[in-house]
C-alpha positions, 0 to 999 in steps of 0.5 A: 607738033607746032602750036597749030597741029597741037591746038588742032588734035584739042575738041571741046566736048558740050555734056548737055548744053541747054541753050543754044546761044551758049554753044554759039557763045563757046564757038566763038571762045574756041576759034579766037584761041585756035580750036575748032572742034567742037562736040556735042553730048546728048539729043538735044536740037538748038535754034539755029538762029541763036547760035549763029548769032552767037557764033558769028564769025565762027560759025564754022565751028557750029557747022561742022561740029560733031554729035554722040549720044554717049560721053564714053563714045565722045572720049572713046579714042582721045589720049588724054580726057579733061573733065572741067568742074570745080566741085569737089567730092567723096565721088570726085577726083582726089585732085584738079589741075589750074588752067595753066597746068592743063596747059602743060599737061597738053603740051606735054602729052603726045600725039593724039586727041585731047578732050576737054569736057564741059557740063550744064549751064545749071549743075555741071557735069554728075560725078559718072560723067567725071568720073569717065574723064582721066583728069579734072581742071578747075577754075580758081575763083572768088569764094562769094561768087564761084560760077562761071557762064559756060563759054567764059570757062571755055573761053579762060581755059582755052585762052591758057591752052592757046598761050602757054602751048609752043612748038615741040619735038613728037616723041612717043605716041601713047594709046587711046583711052578706049586702050587704057580702060581695055587694059584697066580691065584686064588688070582688075579681072586678075586682081578679083580672079585672085581674090584681091577685092573684099567689098563690091564697090571696090572693082568699080574704083580700082578699076577707075583708078588704074584707068585713069593713072594709065591715060594721064601717064601716057603710056605708048602701045609697047609699054601698056602691052608689059602693064598688062601682062604684069596682071595677067601673069600675076595670076597664072602665078597664083593660079599654078601655085594654088594647091591641086585636089587629088582626083 
């Protein structure tokens, strides 16, 4: 896969962006780095003049924007999903990539759509929105003033992608996030049936953990089928070994 094709499979996803001027600025930041696929999540309408004025010569990015009602719909067909956030917490991911590490991750991910998600100007992404992504990227900033403008954050991320992604031969094709979620559901359902979970919240957390691991592992369809079979067979073995009640 050459550099242009690799960059062309990346989409920038904006969730709940509040100002059309920021949308236009993001269009410019993207196009200067060879990335042209913009996705908006939500039903907010923007002033066309504000968007186009700031987009300037990247108006084609705005004209070809895709819209989704929910983040899950926007990410369903991606093979790699990444939330851009600097906030950490109990209900967020345990680790985060920096922009250079993200570029290398994308470089080494097989064919398929890559989604990088950015939140609102005021308060970023919610815990639930971060949870829907398999990975997190954080931009190192000064502790004295860590906040970045939305388009600045997009510019830093896309610059690193443009700078680090090089031509490389295509190898295995990973399954998308929707398929990974299906197998994570199968796995946690099987685990539930054998009594693995002791508390109600454990099933959801385990589902998210397995989904993230499956996505980040870039498994092929053949590999994920084998993974799915492990959990299904585990459940059947448990059922077979349970003592049968006398009739």
